[in-house]
C-alpha positions as a Python dict, from the first residue, in 0.01 Angstrom:
ca = {
    (1, 'Q'): (0, 0, 0),
    (2, 'G'): (267, 253, 95),
    (3, 'S'): (471, 218, -220),
    (4, 'S'): (171, 282, -448),
    (5, 'T'): (69, 581, -235),
    (6, 'K'): (419, 722, -279),
    (7, 'V'): (400, 677, -657),
    (8, 'G'): (79, 880, -664),
    (9, 'A'): (216, 1144, -425),
    (10, 'R'): (507, 1214, -659),
    (11, 'L'): (259, 1328, -923),
    (12, 'L'): (58, 1567, -704),
    (13, 'D'): (62, 1947, -711),
    (14, 'R'): (230, 2047, -384),
    (15, 'K'): (4, 2353, -356),
    (16, 'K'): (-331, 2173, -367),
    (17, 'R'): (-523, 1956, -126),
    (18, 'F'): (-569, 1600, -242),
    (19, 'F'): (-787, 1297, -182),
    (20, 'I'): (-690, 939, -125),
    (21, 'S'): (-973, 703, -204),
    (22, 'L'): (-1017, 332, -248),
    (23, 'A'): (-1076, 197, -596),
    (24, 'D'): (-1344, -48, -485),
    (25, 'M'): (-1604, 210, -376),
    (26, 'P'): (-1831, 258, -679),
    (27, 'L'): (-2097, 460, -495),
    (28, 'I'): (-1862, 754, -436),
    (29, 'T'): (-1953, 1039, -671),
    (30, 'P'): (-1827, 1395, -726),
    (31, 'R'): (-2089, 1508, -472),
    (32, 'H'): (-1906, 1317, -197),
    (33, 'Y'): (-1577, 1488, -280),
    (34, 'R'): (-1738, 1834, -293),
    (35, 'F'): (-1896, 1780, 48),
    (36, 'L'): (-1562, 1699, 213),
    (37, 'E'): (-1385, 1991, 43),
    (38, 'R'): (-1594, 2232, 252),
    (39, 'F'): (-1390, 2146, 562),
    (40, 'L'): (-1053, 2313, 610),
    (41, 'E'): (-872, 2091, 861),
    (42, 'P'): (-542, 1926, 753),
    (43, 'V'): (-706, 1583, 726),
    (44, 'V'): (-1080, 1533, 668),
    (45, 'R'): (-1241, 1189, 688),
    (46, 'P'): (-1605, 1078, 671),
    (47, 'V'): (-1743, 856, 948),
    (48, 'V'): (-2062, 650, 916),
    (49, 'N'): (-2202, 502, 1238),
    (50, 'G'): (-1856, 502, 1395),
    (51, 'R'): (-1683, 347, 1091),
    (52, 'V'): (-1422, 560, 918),
    (53, 'G'): (-1464, 586, 544),
    (54, 'H'): (-1317, 722, 222),
    (55, 'P'): (-1223, 937, 47),
    (56, 'V'): (-987, 1117, 285),
    (57, 'L'): (-891, 1478, 211),
    (58, 'H'): (-531, 1584, 288),
    (59, 'D'): (-342, 1912, 303),
    (60, 'P'): (-53, 1944, 57),
    (61, 'F'): (213, 1941, 332),
    (62, 'L'): (141, 1569, 368),
    (63, 'I'): (286, 1499, 22),
    (64, 'D'): (641, 1542, 150),
    (65, 'E'): (556, 1340, 461),
    (66, 'I'): (431, 1054, 244),
    (67, 'L'): (743, 1062, 29),
    (68, 'K'): (968, 1037, 339),
    (69, 'Q'): (805, 711, 450),
    (70, 'P'): (938, 360, 387),
    (71, 'D'): (755, 169, 114),
    (72, 'S'): (587, -47, 377),
    (73, 'F'): (414, 244, 557),
    (74, 'T'): (38, 280, 591),
    (75, 'M'): (-157, 603, 576),
    (76, 'R'): (-325, 506, 904),
    (77, 'E'): (15, 506, 1076),
    (78, 'L'): (118, 834, 917),
    (79, 'L'): (-208, 1014, 989),
    (80, 'S'): (-208, 910, 1355),
    (81, 'A'): (43, 1193, 1413),
    (82, 'Y'): (-189, 1462, 1274),
    (83, 'E'): (-515, 1627, 1365),
    (84, 'M'): (-799, 1466, 1175),
    (85, 'K'): (-1146, 1611, 1134),
    (86, 'K'): (-1392, 1324, 1137),
    (87, 'I'): (-1719, 1423, 974),
    (88, 'A'): (-2025, 1227, 1084),
    (89, 'V'): (-2234, 1142, 778),
    (90, 'D'): (-2527, 910, 719),
    (91, 'D'): (-2440, 813, 362),
    (92, 'P'): (-2323, 448, 346),
    (93, 'A'): (-2141, 517, 17),
    (94, 'Y'): (-1845, 639, 225),
    (95, 'I'): (-1796, 289, 371),
    (96, 'R'): (-1944, 63, 102),
    (97, 'D'): (-1664, -123, -73),
    (98, 'I'): (-1710, -398, -328),
    (99, 'D'): (-1465, -687, -315),
    (100, 'T'): (-1621, -963, -524),
    (101, 'P'): (-1824, -999, -844),
    (102, 'Q'): (-2113, -1126, -632),
    (103, 'E'): (-2110, -811, -418),
    (104, 'Y'): (-2109, -600, -734),
    (105, 'K'): (-2407, -790, -878),
    (106, 'A'): (-2592, -748, -549),
    (107, 'L'): (-2517, -376, -554),
    (108, 'L'): (-2649, -344, -908),
    (109, 'G'): (-2959, -538, -808),
    (110, 'N'): (-3024, -297, -522),
    (111, 'H'): (-2998, 3, -753),
    (112, 'Y'): (-3145, -128, -1076),
    (113, 'G'): (-3344, -434, -977),
}
């Protein structure tokens, strides 16, 4: 996980805030990103019923911090040293990840069935 995060961090604009999101969360839309952008804390994370979710919004100073880490680091470890604004939300999209074809079919059935 850490090495791929570092690859992405190298490509970021060091003057702009950035999101880290999981690729297996198909219910996340631009609306979810816009909502989190309203908060100005260094790290902003959605929380649904006590469960932390994604995407997570980061201040640009964290780019250099990410790049200093060993390839085996996790964002959870890194972010434990910083103030994080946890935003209570009731939208399960922030925590709904899809890991199997069966879960994806079930998701489609719930939305289109």
